[in-house]
N, C-alpha and C positions, 0 to 999 in steps of 0.2 A: 497344763496339768502334766504331772509325771507319775510314774509307777515304779515300784521296786523291780529290779531284774531278778534278784535272789534274796533269800532271807539274810539278815544281818543281826549280830549280837554284840553288845558292849557291856562291860562290867565297870562299876565305879564304887568307891568307898567315900561316903560323906558323913563326917562326924561319927565315925565308928559303925554306921549302918551300911550294909552291903546292898547295892542296887544292881540288878541285871536288866538291861533293856534289850528286847528282841523285837524285830520288825519282820513281818511276813507279807508277801503279796497274796491277795485273796480276790475271788470273783463275786462272791455273794455273802449274805448274812449267815447262811448255814455253814459255809466254810470258815468264816470268821469265828463263829461260836465254837466250831470243832478245834480250830487252832488255839483258841484261848484255853479250852479244856485240856488239850494235850500238852500245853506249855506252861501251865500254872504249877507252881511248886506247893505241895502239901506241907512242906516244912517251913515255908516262908510266913512271915506275919501278914504280908499284904501282896496280892497279885492285882495290880491296877492296870487298866487297859483302856484303849480307845480304838475305834475303827471308823473309816470313812469309805463308803462305796457309793459313788455318784452323789446324789442329794441326801442319801441316808447316812446316819452316823449314830453311834452310841458310845458311852463311856461309863466306867465304874471306878469309884474310889475305894472299893473293897475294905471298908472299915476305917479308912483315914477320914479326917474331918471333911465335910461336904465341900466340894469344889477345889480340893488341894492336890488331887492326883490325876483323875481321869480327864478333867477339863483342861489342865495344862498340857497333857499328852495330846489331846485333840487339837489344841491351839498350835502346838508344834507341827502336827501333821498339816493343818490348814496353812500355817505360815510358810511351809515349804511347797505348797501347791501339789500335794500328793493325793492320789486316789487309789482305790482298790488296795487298801492297806490296813493291817491291824498292828498296833504296837502294844506290847505288854511290858510293864516295868514292875519287877518283883523286888520286894524289900524284905531284908532280914534286919530287924531292929537291933541296934548296937548299944542301946542303953542311954543315948543322949537324945532328948526331945528337940525336934527341929523347929517347932512352932509352925503356924499356918504359912507364913511367908517362906520359911525355910523348906517346907514340904513342897510348895508350888515350885520353887527354884530347883529342888532336888529332882522331882519327877519330870518337870518340863525340861530341865537341863540335861538329865540323863537320856531322855528320849531324843532330844536335839543332837547330843553328841553321837548317839547311835546312828541317827539318820544322816549325819555328816559323813559317815564312813560308807554309806550305802551306794551301790551303783544304781543309777536311775535311768529311765528311758522315757521319752515323751509319749504321751498317750495320743494316738492318731485316730481321729474319728473316721470311720469307714462308711461308704455308701454303696449300695448294691445297684447295679445296672445290668440290663441285657443289651447284647449287641448281635444283630443279624447282619451277616455279610456274605459275599461270594466266597466260595472255596478258593478261588484264584487270588483273593486279597488276604487270605488267612495267614500265611507264613510271614508276609511283610508286616501286617498289623501286630501279630504276636511278638515278632522280633523287636519292634519299637516299644511295645507295652512293657517288655521285660526290663527296660531301662528305668522304669519308675519304681522306686523303693516302696515296698509295702503293697503294691498292686498284685492281686491274686485272681487267677482264673479258677472259679469254683466248680463250674461244670461246662461241658461242651457237647453239642449234638450236631451230627452231620447228616445231610442227605446228599443226593448226587451233585447238586449245584450250589447249595448254601450251607452255612454253618451258623449255629447259635451258641453264644457264650454267655454265661452268667459271671459277672465280674464283681469283685470287691475292690473299690478304688478309694485311696485316701481323699477325703473331702477337699483338701487344699489343692489337689491335682485334678479335680473333676473337670473344670473348664478347659484346662490345657489338654487333657486327654481327649475330651470331646472334640476340640478343634483339630487335634492331630488325626483322629479317626476320619473326620470329614475330609481333611486334606489328602490323606493316604488313599481313601476310596473314591476320591473326586465327588464327594457328596452323596454317594450311593448308600452309605451306612451312617447311622448315628446311634448314640447311647439312648436307651429308653428305660424309664423307671420300672 
């Protein structure tokens, strides 16, 4: 799965109708709803949209024939394995009827062309773990952990002889980091849920 790094917009003219597709990264349904409201044009004939956040999704044809706008936009999102995204395609009618097939191609195609220009980043699943270790092992372990992209130390607590760290670790690196910590501390420390 991938997510947008930043918003992106693309404009197209199809049989005299003007289409503007805009894609935005979002974290939840409330943000998606807000983005749709803020980026819909009151002067347009149709503001069609779709969003996907995890397993949740919604779409709207906004007055276009059922299944000709929102669903093709969502299909484009899913076809590109995107998550945490809302795509809005706004249409100003140009006087030429496109028919249902033409609408599906216009909305899905404009959304697809917009997403082709987007900068994407892979979505990394993170897991949280605790690590208790001796203060004498701390600097060596932290130095080695810093070489893992995406790994974060969320909190640290110290007393005279030990340290406790709360870590967020990329799920794909969990086993490697677990072995590394055991090796560096000679088995004295291990990651705990």
